[in-house]
N, C-alpha and C positions, 0 to 999 in steps of 0.2 A: 117799241120800247126805247127809252132814251139811253144814249151812250154816256151821258154825263155821270160821273161818279157820285155816289150817295154822299150826303153830308158827313156821315161817319167816316167814310173812306177819305174824303177831302180833309177831315180833321186829322186823321192819322198821317196823311201825306204832309200836312203842314208841320206836324211834330217831327217827322222824319227829316224834313228839310231843315228845321231848326237845329236838330242834333248834328246833321251833316255840316251845317255852317259853323257850329261850335267846334267840331273836330278839325275842320280846315283852319280855323283861326288859331286853335291851340298848336297845331302842327307848324303853322307859319311862325308863331312866336317862339317855339322851342326847337326849331329845325336843327337837327344834328348836334344838339347840345346834350343829348341823352346819355352817351356812354361815359363811364368812368375811365380815365386814361390808363389806369394800372390794375384796378381791382375787379375781379370776377368776370366781367363781360369778355375780357381778353381770353379767359379760359374757355368760355362758350364758343368763341370763334375758333380758337386753336384746336379744340377737341373735334369739332365738326370738320375742320379742314384736314386734320390728320386721318380721320376715318374715311373721308371722301377720297383720300389719296391711297387708301388700302390698309391703314393701320387697324388692328383689332382692339376694340374697346375692352377695357379691363385687363388687357395683356400688354399691348404696345403703348397704350395711354390709359392711365388709371382714372377711375371715376367712382363717386360714392352715391350716386342716384341711379334710378332705373335707366334702361338703354333706349327708351323710345325717342326722347328729344334729341339726343346726340345723333342718332341715326337719321331722324327726320331732317335735321339741319344739314347733315352730311349729304343727304339726297338732294336737298336744295342747292348745295354747293356744286355737286356733280352736274346738275342740270343747268344751273344759271351762273356758275362761277363763284369762287370763294371770295366773298367780299362782305363788308359791313352793309352795303346797300342791299344785297340779296336778303340778308336776315331782316333788315329794317322793313323792307317791303312785305316780306312774308309775315312778319309780326304785326304790321299794320292790318293785313287781312285777318289775322287772328283777333286783334283788338276789335275790329268791326264785327266779327262773328260773336265775340263776347258781349258787345253792346247789344247786338241784335237779339241774342238769346235772353239776355237780362231784361231787355224791354218786353219781349214776348211773355216771359214768366211773370214779370211784375204787372204787365197789362192784364193778364188773366187774374192775377191776385187782387189788384187794386184799381184797375182802370187806366185810361190813357194818361190822365194828368199825373198820377203817381209814377207811372213808368217813365214818362218824359223827364220829370224832375229828377228821378233817380239816375237816369242815364246821363243827364246834364251834369250831375255831380260826379259820376264816374269819369266823364271826359275831362272835367276841369281839375279835379283834385287827385286823380289816381293815374290817368293814362300816360302823361308825358312830362310832368313837372318834377321838381327836385326839392326836398325839404330837409335833407341831411347832407353832410359833407361828401359822402360817397355817392356817386351816381348809380345808375343801373336799376334803381327801384322804380321802374316804369315798364310799360308794356311793349315798348319798341326796342329797347336794349336791356332786357331783364337780366338780373344777376344769375338767375336760374330759369332756363326755359321750361324745366319740368314743372315749375309753379304755374306759369301762364298756360302752357299746354294742358296741364292737369285741370286748371280752372275751366277751360273751354270744354274739356271732356266731362267734367262734373255737371256743368250746365246742360250739356247735350243729353246726359243721362236723365237729368230731371225733366227736360223737355219731352223726351221719349216716354217717360213715366206718365207725364200729364196727357200725352197723346193716347197712351194705353187706357188711362182712366176715362178719356173722352170717347174713344172708339172701340176699345176692347179687342183690337186686332191681335191675333195670336203670334204674329211675327215679331211683335214689339218686345216681349220679354227676352228672347234670345239677342235681339239687337241691343237692348240695355246691357246684357251680359258682356257683349263684345266691347261696348264702350267702357264698362267698368274694368274689363281685363286690360285694355289699353291704359286706363287710368292707373292701374297698379304699377305699370311700367314707367311711371313718372316720379312722383315724390310722395312719401308716406303720408304726410299730414293732409295733403289735398285729396289723396285717395280715401282716407278715413272720413273726411268731411263729405266728399261727393258720394261715397258709398252709403254713408249714414243717411244723407238726405234722400237718396233714391230709395233706400230700404223703407224709410218712413212713408214715402209716397206709395210704394208697392203694397205695403201692409194695410194702409188706410183705404186705398181705393177699392171699389167694387169692380167686378168684371166677370166674363164668362169662364175664365181660368181660375181654378181654386188657388188660394194663396200659397199652399205648400208646393203645388206644381209650378206656379210662376216663379217661386224662389229657386226651385230646382233648375228650371230653364235658364235663369239668370246666372246661377253659380256654374252650371255646366258650360255655358257659352264663354263666360269669363275665364274659367279654368282652361278651356281649350286654347284661348288666345295666349294666356301666360305659358301654357305648355309648349305651344308652337314657338314662341319667342325663346324659351329655354332651349328647345331643340336646335334652333338656328344658331344660338350662341355657342352651344356645345360643339358644333361642327368646327368652330374657329378657335375656341379657347379652352375646351375641355369641360368636363362635368363640374369639377369643383369651382373653377372660376366663373363658369356660367351660372351656377347656383347662387354664388355671392352677388353677381350682377343682377340677377332676376329679383333677389330679395331687396336690392337697392338700399334705401335708408333704413329699412327694417333690420338689416344685418348689424347696424351699429346703434339701434335705438335704445338698447338697454345697457350700453357701456357707460358706466357712471363717470369714467374719466372725461367723457365728452359732456355729459349733461351737467356735471358739476362745475364746468368752466364758467368764470364770471360773465362772459359774453352771453351765454345762453340763459343764465340766471337773470341777468339784467333785461334781456329781451322779454322774458316771461314776467318780470316784475318781482321776482323772489329775492332780489338783492336788498330790497327795502320794503318788505311786505306790508308793514303797518302804514307807512306813508302812502304807498300805492293804493292800499285798500281805502284809505280816507279819500284820496283823490277819486277813486272809483265811485264811492258813495256820493260824493259831492256832485260829480258829473252826472250820475244816474238821477239824482234828485232834480238837477236842472232840466235834463231831458224829460223826465216824468212830468215836471211842472208845465213845460211847453206842450207836451202831448195832452195832458189833462186840460189845459186851458183851451186847446183846440176842440177837445171833446165837448166841453161846456158850450163853446160857441156854436157847435153844430146842433145843439138842442134848444128848443124853445125855453125861455127863462121868464115867462110870464110878463109882468109889467115892469120888470127891472130894466133900467136903461143900459143898453150894451155899448153904445157909442158907435161912431162911424167906422167904416172899414179902414180908412187911412190911419186911424189911431193905432190899429193893430199892426199896420205895415211899418210904423216908425218905432214901436216900443223896443224891439230887440236891437235894431241898428243904433238907436239912441243910447241904449245901455252899453253896447259894444264900443261906441265912440267915447263914452264917459270913462270906461276902464282903460281904453287905449290899446295900441298894438303891442305894448309890452306886457299885457296880461298873458299868463301861460296858456294860450289857446290850444297848445298841443295836448293839454290835459283834458280838454273838453270831450275827447272821445273815450276816456277811460271807463265811463259808465256803460258802454255798449253791451258788454256781456250780461249785465243785470237786466237791462231793458229788453234785450233779445230773449233772454231766458224766460222772463215773465210773459212776453208776447207769445213765445212758443207754447207755453202751457195752454193759453187760451186758444191758440191756433189749432193745436192737436185736438183739443176737446171739440172745437167747432167742426173740424174735418171728420172726426169720429162720428159725431151726431149727424152731420150732413156732408157726405164725401163728394162734394161737387169738385169740378176741375179747379175752380177759383180757390176753394179752401185748401185743396191739396197743394197747389202751387205755393200758396203762402206758407203752409206748414213746412214744405221742403226748403223754401228759401230761408226761413228762420233756422232750420236745422243746419243747413250748410253754413250760415252765418255764425252760429254759436260754436260749431265744431272747428271751423277754421281759426277762431280766435284762441283756441286752447294753448297754442304755442306762445301767445303773448297776453295771457289771461289778465294779469294785473297791470299791464303797461300797454294797453292798446293805443295805437297812434296811426295816423294816416301815412306818415313817412316810413322809411325802412321797410320791413316785411309787411307793414300794414297796407301797402299798395295792392296786395292781393288778399292778405289774411283779414284785414279789417274792412275791405271794400263792400262785401255783401251786407255786413251788419250796418254800415253807414247808410247804404241804400235802403235798408229795411226801415231805419228811422226816418229817412226822407219820405218814404212811402207813407208812413204813419202820419207825417205832417202834411201830406198833400192829397191822400186818397179820400174820396167821399164815402167809401164803403168799409174800409178796414177798421174804423172805430165804431161801426154800427151801420144799419141799413140806411140807404140813401133816400128811400121814399119818405115823403112827408117832411123833409127838412126845410126849415124856413130859408128863403132866398137870402135874407140879410145875414143869417148865421153862416150860411155857406160862403158868402163873400168875405165876411170877417175872418173865418177860418182859413180861407185861401190866402188872404193878405198876410195873416200871421205866419203860416207855414212858409210861404214864398219868401218873405222878408228874412226869416231865420236862415234859410238855406242860402240865399244870395249873400247875406252878410258873412257867413262862415266861408263861403267860396272866395269872396273878395278879400277877406282878411288873409287867407292862405296864399292867394295869388299875389297879393301885395308883398308878402314875405318872400315869395319866390323871386319876384321882380327885383326886390331890394338886395337880396343876398346871393342868388345863384343864377340869375338870368343873363348876366354879362359874361360872355365867353368869347373873347375876340380872336383868340389864336386858333389857327387851323393845324391839325395834325393829320398826316397821311395825305394821299393824293387820290384823285379820281373816285372810284367807288368805295375807297377806304377812308375818305376824308371825314373828319368830324371836328367839333369845336370844343375848346377847353379854356379855362381861366388863364389869365396871364401872370398870376402870381404877384400882382401889384396890390397895394393897399390892403394887405391882409387876406387876399383871395388865395385859393388853393394853388400851391406852387408846383404840384406834381405834373400838370400838363406841360408847363413851360420846360421843366427839367426833362421830361420825356422827349419833347420836340428837339431840344439840344442834343440829347443822347442819340436819337435816331439819325440826326445829321452826321454825327461822328462815326456811328457804326457803319454807315454807307461807305466811309472812307477807309475804315480800319479792318472791318471783318469781311473776309472773302464771301462771295455769294454761296459757295458750297460748304462753308463752315457750319459747325453745329454750335448752338448757344443755349445756355440755361440761365433763367432769371430766378434769383433766390432772394427772399423766400417766396415772392410772387412777382408776376409781371409777364404773363403769357401774351399780353398785348404786344410786347416787344417782339416775341417770336412771330406773331401773326403779321405785324406790319412790315417786318424786315424779311419775311419768308425764310427765316432760319429755323431749322428743326431742333427741338430738344431731344437728344439721343436717349434720354431716360423716360420712363413712363410717367414720371411725377411732375405734373405741371405746376402745382402749388405746394409749398413746403411750410405752411403755417402749423402751429401746434396741433390743430385737429387732424391734419393729414398724418402727422407723426404718430398720433394715437391710432388712427384707422389703419394705416398701412404698415406701420412699424419702422422705427428708426434704422434698425439693422438692414432691413430690406431696401430702404432708400439708399443707405450708404453703399451697399453691395452693388446696386444698380449704377451709381456714379463711378464706382471703381471699375466695373466691367465695361461701361460705356461712357467714358469721360468726355464731356463737351469740350470743344476747342476753346470756347470763350464762356465766361461767367459774368453776369451783371448782378451786382449786389444792390438791391433796392431798399432804401430806408423804409422800414415798415413798423408801425406801432402795433405790437402784439400784446400790449398790456391788458386789452379787453379779454384775452384768453388766460390771464393770470401769469403771463410770462414777461421777463425783462427784455427779451430780444433774441433774435437769431444769433446763435453761437455764444450766448450768455448763459442761459439756463435751459436751453433745449438745442438739439442739433449740434452739440459740441463736437462729436466725432466727425460728422460731415464737414463742419467748419475747419477742423484741424486738418483733414485730408485736403481740402481746398487750399489752405494756407501752404501746405507742403508741396503742392503740385501746380500752383498758378502764381503768376507775377502780375502786379498791377501795371496797366498801361496809362500813360499820361493823357488825360482828357480834360476838357473844360467842364466846369461844374457850376451849377446855379448856387449862389450863396444861400446857406441854410437848408439846402436839400441836395445832397451829394450822392449820385449814383457812381459806384465803383466798377470799372471794367477790368476784368482779369483775363489773361491769356495763359493757356496751358503750356508748360515748359517741357522740354525734351529730356531733362535730367531724370535719373531714376528717382522714384519716390523716396523721400527721406534725405536726399543730398542737400548740401548747403547752397542756398541761392537767396537773393533778395526777394522778399514777399511783403505783403501787407495784410493786416488782419481783415477778415471778411466781415467782422461785426460792424454794421453801419452806425454812424453817429445818430444822436437823437433827432 
């Protein structure tokens, strides 16, 4: 027997090598430009570092998602050191696992070509680039690890379900339950999407275990995982706090004070539903036209002249060049929910009539795609939350544009039609990718300044020529904090800026890492104020923060007034250098009794 790999195996290896090369190229281009200097990712680092040092989550440091990701990151810090590099390398492994599971599921659903094109899109548009002013919307330094960890678990649950459909092994339903139990401990929206997709697969597939019993096995195993996590939390923080932590985002999901904030309404597209619905319909029509044209090209069309393949390779790029880069390309993804919903109807029907592993994988993928987009239904985009929430849906459309089977059986297709369809689909995908990467290169790729040292070093914009000034301001502040703030002093950044705590290794003595309007709603202003009064930090850094997206005029202006007043009466400003146009204020706690006369400065930052 020959030891040479089969042609099919060699083809797969070539595709894997291509994806590995793209990943290396994207990492080299974006290396250490991923974190935002002040927003969100610093919280992820600080929470994990504190828990690794012995702090109890939900008591010593507050959190509003499930406990899994913080404790997993804390374990990484305990084993490999508390640093940005530790999380980046771990997240790189998670990204590779996500790409691998995505490739496997889409390979089963639509073949090698569809899976490779889809994962190529994942690596170029979603993995490590930046399309909005705030960083962190990537898989290497995500704003919320619950989202990326949850996505990995959701894909793992779908893969186990596909394996159960293929093999019928009785151990798999309990294994699926364990995965879904862990998924509950991450983030609510990704749990609902992952559990929904897995449920569709379990209910549609045939097997030796009856559907009711397999559902009971899944629910039982998942409940056992959640119950174990609740029990462990109870040992450290008590029943009430542990119950709130286990509920995670579900604890706050029905609070209309949160859901009615302009930020969340704009993310979902409800701030301007008519205009967003029009954009959705226009985008869906464009996608449907391209998918429909590809379907036509895959079928014999009699004696009608179809034209050469190169013609279809240049149609879309020529049209994109004609409208130019100033065309609102970010609106091109708005139609994803409609396209995915229609495709899901056909996929579920096909899987019901013929529950093959291929059909089940496709139905599960589309279910995951549609449910993930619920949070941004009328305003889907690849940037912001879309790096996870819109990724599977985008990959589904890529698969429709490249798979030889998803639009119908492959047998008997004319070779010319197949080549023309391939040329059309590939040119559309490459054009969209290149347009977005050109935007990234032009707007966000230049980050010449280094912040931090060693394993905590990363790159930021220099604040010149209209670029983001926050990185330069943070670099200047850190240099002064090293001279002014003793190593054993405590420090709080308000209303946000946990990155300052992490990079300076100064602890926030209160449990509240971030003090934006949502945190005041979730945790309560009086509880936050009482914590500051009982555990006053030695120093406070006031970070200019735009909270208009939450319907607020600013910290100390129309929220957090009592806390701001208490800071005014107990802290004095220290002279520091400031970046023009972006001034961080450093305050030191005074020894006078609260309420005595002393010089202070208002903690309300300038615009």
